[in-house]
C-alpha positions as CSV (number, residue, x, y, z in Angstrom):
1,M,3.5,10.9,-9.8
2,L,0.2,9.0,-9.6
3,K,-2.7,10.4,-11.5
4,I,-6.1,8.6,-11.6
5,E,-8.9,10.0,-13.8
6,N,-12.5,8.8,-14.0
7,L,-11.4,5.3,-13.0
8,H,-14.0,2.5,-13.2
9,A,-13.2,-1.1,-12.3
10,A,-15.2,-4.3,-12.2
11,Y,-15.3,-7.8,-11.1
12,G,-16.9,-9.5,-14.0
13,P,-20.2,-7.7,-14.8
14,V,-20.3,-6.0,-11.4
15,E,-18.7,-2.5,-11.3
16,A,-17.0,-1.7,-8.0
17,L,-15.4,1.7,-8.7
18,H,-17.4,4.5,-10.3
19,G,-15.2,7.2,-11.5
20,I,-12.3,7.7,-9.1
21,N,-10.2,10.9,-9.4
22,M,-7.1,11.1,-7.4
23,Q,-3.6,12.5,-7.4
24,V,-0.5,11.6,-5.4
25,Q,2.5,13.8,-5.3
26,P,6.1,12.4,-5.3
27,G,7.4,11.8,-1.8
28,S,4.1,12.2,0.0
29,I,2.0,9.9,2.2
30,V,-1.6,9.7,1.1
31,G,-4.5,8.0,2.9
32,V,-7.4,6.2,1.3
33,L,-10.1,6.0,4.0
34,G,-13.5,4.3,4.2
35,A,-15.5,1.5,5.6
36,N,-15.5,-2.1,4.4
37,G,-16.9,-2.3,0.9
38,S,-16.1,1.3,0.1
39,G,-13.7,0.3,-2.7
40,K,-10.2,0.8,-1.1
41,T,-8.9,-2.6,-1.9
42,T,-10.4,-2.6,-5.4
43,L,-8.7,0.7,-6.1
44,F,-5.3,-0.7,-5.1
45,K,-5.9,-3.8,-7.1
46,A,-6.9,-1.7,-10.2
47,I,-3.7,0.3,-9.9
48,A,-1.6,-2.8,-9.5
49,G,-3.2,-4.6,-12.5
50,L,-5.1,-7.2,-10.5
51,V,-8.6,-5.9,-11.3
52,R,-10.0,-5.0,-14.7
53,V,-10.2,-1.3,-15.5
54,T,-13.3,-0.7,-17.6
55,Q,-13.1,3.1,-18.0
56,G,-10.7,5.9,-17.2
57,T,-7.0,5.8,-16.6
58,A,-4.3,5.4,-13.9
59,A,-0.9,6.9,-14.9
60,F,2.3,6.7,-12.9
61,N,5.1,9.1,-13.9
62,G,3.3,9.7,-17.1
63,V,3.0,6.0,-18.0
64,M,-0.4,4.5,-18.3
65,L,-0.9,1.5,-16.0
66,S,-4.5,0.8,-16.9
67,N,-4.8,-2.9,-17.8
68,Q,-1.1,-3.5,-18.0
69,T,0.0,-6.8,-16.5
70,A,0.8,-6.8,-12.8
71,Q,4.4,-7.7,-13.6
72,S,4.7,-4.7,-16.0
73,I,3.4,-2.4,-13.3
74,V,6.0,-3.7,-10.8
75,K,8.6,-2.9,-13.4
76,Q,7.3,0.6,-13.4
77,G,8.1,1.0,-9.7
78,V,4.8,0.2,-8.1
79,S,4.5,-2.4,-5.3
80,L,1.4,-3.6,-3.5
81,V,1.4,-4.8,0.1
82,P,-1.9,-6.6,0.0
83,Q,-4.6,-6.8,2.6
84,G,-3.9,-9.9,4.7
85,R,-0.3,-9.7,3.6
86,M,-0.6,-12.7,1.2
87,L,2.8,-14.2,2.1
88,F,4.0,-17.7,1.3
89,P,3.5,-19.4,4.7
90,E,5.3,-22.6,3.9
91,M,8.4,-20.8,2.6
92,T,11.1,-19.2,4.8
93,V,11.4,-15.5,5.6
94,L,14.4,-15.3,3.2
95,E,12.6,-17.0,0.4
96,N,9.7,-14.6,0.7
97,L,12.1,-11.7,0.5
98,E,13.7,-13.3,-2.6
99,M,10.3,-13.3,-4.2
100,G,10.2,-9.5,-3.7
101,A,13.2,-9.2,-6.0
102,Y,12.3,-11.8,-8.6
103,L,12.9,-9.3,-11.4
104,L,16.4,-8.7,-10.2
105,N,19.3,-10.7,-11.7
106,D,22.2,-8.9,-10.1
107,R,23.2,-10.8,-7.0
108,T,25.4,-8.1,-5.7
109,E,22.5,-5.6,-5.8
110,F,20.3,-8.3,-4.3
111,G,22.7,-8.5,-1.3
112,K,22.6,-4.7,-0.8
113,R,18.8,-4.6,-0.9
114,L,18.6,-7.6,1.5
115,E,21.0,-6.0,3.9
116,A,19.0,-2.7,3.8
117,V,15.7,-4.5,4.5
118,Q,17.2,-6.6,7.3
119,T,18.7,-3.5,8.9
120,M,15.3,-1.9,8.9
121,F,13.7,-5.0,10.3
122,P,16.3,-6.9,12.3
123,I,13.7,-9.6,13.1
124,L,13.8,-10.6,9.4
125,K,17.5,-11.4,9.7
126,E,17.1,-13.3,13.0
127,R,14.2,-15.4,11.5
128,A,15.7,-15.7,7.9
129,H,15.4,-19.5,7.8
130,Q,12.1,-19.7,9.8
131,M,8.9,-20.7,8.1
132,V,6.6,-17.7,7.8
133,A,3.6,-19.6,9.2
134,L,5.4,-19.5,12.6
135,M,5.7,-15.7,12.7
136,S,3.4,-13.4,14.6
137,G,1.0,-11.0,12.7
138,G,3.3,-8.0,13.4
139,E,6.3,-9.9,12.1
140,Q,4.5,-11.0,9.0
141,Q,3.4,-7.4,8.3
142,M,7.1,-6.3,8.6
143,L,8.0,-9.1,6.1
144,A,5.3,-8.0,3.7
145,I,6.6,-4.5,3.7
146,G,10.2,-5.8,3.5
147,R,9.2,-8.0,0.5
148,A,7.9,-4.9,-1.3
149,L,11.0,-2.9,-0.5
150,M,13.2,-5.6,-2.1
151,G,11.9,-4.3,-5.5
152,Q,13.0,-0.8,-4.6
153,P,9.6,0.7,-5.6
154,D,9.0,4.4,-6.0
155,L,5.4,3.9,-4.9
156,I,4.1,1.5,-2.2
157,L,0.4,0.7,-2.0
158,L,-0.2,-0.5,1.6
159,D,-3.6,-2.0,2.1
160,E,-5.2,-2.3,5.5
161,P,-1.9,-2.9,7.5
162,S,-3.8,-2.8,10.9
163,I,-5.7,-6.1,10.2
164,G,-5.0,-8.6,13.0
165,L,-2.5,-6.4,14.8
166,A,-2.6,-5.1,18.4
167,P,-2.7,-1.3,18.6
168,K,0.9,-1.0,19.8
169,I,2.2,-3.1,17.0
170,F,0.2,-1.1,14.5
171,D,1.8,2.0,15.9
172,Q,5.2,0.5,15.2
173,I,4.2,-0.3,11.6
174,L,3.1,3.3,11.1
175,A,6.4,4.6,12.5
176,T,8.2,2.4,10.0
177,V,6.0,3.8,7.2
178,R,7.0,7.3,8.2
179,D,10.7,6.2,8.3
180,I,10.5,4.7,4.8
181,N,9.0,7.8,3.5
182,A,11.5,10.1,5.1
183,R,14.7,8.1,4.5
184,R,14.0,6.6,1.1
185,K,11.7,9.3,-0.2
186,T,9.3,6.5,-1.2
187,T,5.8,7.6,-2.0
188,I,3.2,5.7,0.1
189,V,-0.5,5.3,-0.3
190,I,-2.1,3.6,2.6
191,A,-5.7,2.3,2.8
192,E,-7.1,2.1,6.3
193,Q,-10.2,2.1,8.5
194,N,-8.3,3.4,11.5
195,V,-8.9,7.0,10.5
196,R,-7.7,8.6,13.7
197,K,-4.2,7.2,13.4
198,I,-3.8,7.6,9.7
199,L,-4.7,11.3,9.7
200,K,-1.7,11.8,12.0
201,I,0.8,10.6,9.4
202,V,-0.6,11.5,5.9
203,D,-0.3,14.7,3.9
204,H,-3.6,14.2,2.1
205,A,-6.5,11.8,2.2
206,Y,-9.4,10.6,0.1
207,V,-12.5,9.2,1.7
208,L,-14.3,6.5,-0.4
209,E,-17.9,5.7,-0.2
210,S,-19.6,3.1,-2.4
211,G,-16.8,3.1,-5.0
212,K,-16.6,6.9,-5.3
213,V,-14.6,9.7,-3.7
214,A,-16.9,11.2,-1.1
215,I,-14.5,13.9,0.0
216,S,-10.8,14.7,0.0
217,G,-8.4,17.2,1.5
218,T,-5.3,17.6,3.6
219,A,-5.2,15.7,6.9
220,Q,-5.6,19.0,8.7
221,Q,-8.7,20.0,6.7
222,L,-10.4,16.6,7.2
223,S,-9.7,16.3,10.9
224,G,-10.4,20.0,11.6
225,D,-13.9,20.1,10.0
226,E,-16.4,18.9,12.6
227,S,-19.1,18.2,9.9
228,I,-16.7,16.1,7.9
229,R,-15.5,14.2,10.9
230,R,-19.1,13.3,11.9
231,A,-20.4,12.5,8.4
232,Y,-17.4,10.6,6.9
233,L,-14.7,9.8,9.5
234,G,-16.7,8.6,12.5
235,L,-14.7,10.9,14.8
């Protein structure tokens, strides 16, 4: 589904990714792990068309995404839930959800998608006309995921969902991620620093270090190898 080969990306003259290779199989949950500054967010932005790719390729279902516009990449079925959620705080919950379906012109289909998202996250229906700025961090994370789901993506890039959340709320978010993957068969790539919890839900993981893949393997391989746990995972 998602195949990344020798991907380099840069902010102006400064290169942040140095030859990333990665594959994500359809219907899987894949972790991208690493400390702050390791390149996780830059990788997601490069896939989503928000950072310039200077070398290499990212292909989704055989279609090259590298240096397409962000809108074109959304049309291909890829949605990014960005770090910090990046919602519109002075708009209502419903208006934010509408932004997630901005490419959709069929109001009947919009209604179906809205109902599905509000069934998954009942709080979004209860707070439909509330300003987003008044929501808790956990509620805002649910809204950010719901906004992505309004586009009915085949692939969701979920960047650092634990930021600003209490551990119990983060556990609820991870349970929702598993549910989306199981029920909708949506492929999910999740970037996180909370290695211990992420390895419990992913099929495969890549550990980034200084803009490169330091190591990769199944969750079982990574969590079961003591030398890897000590060197790269801090476990």
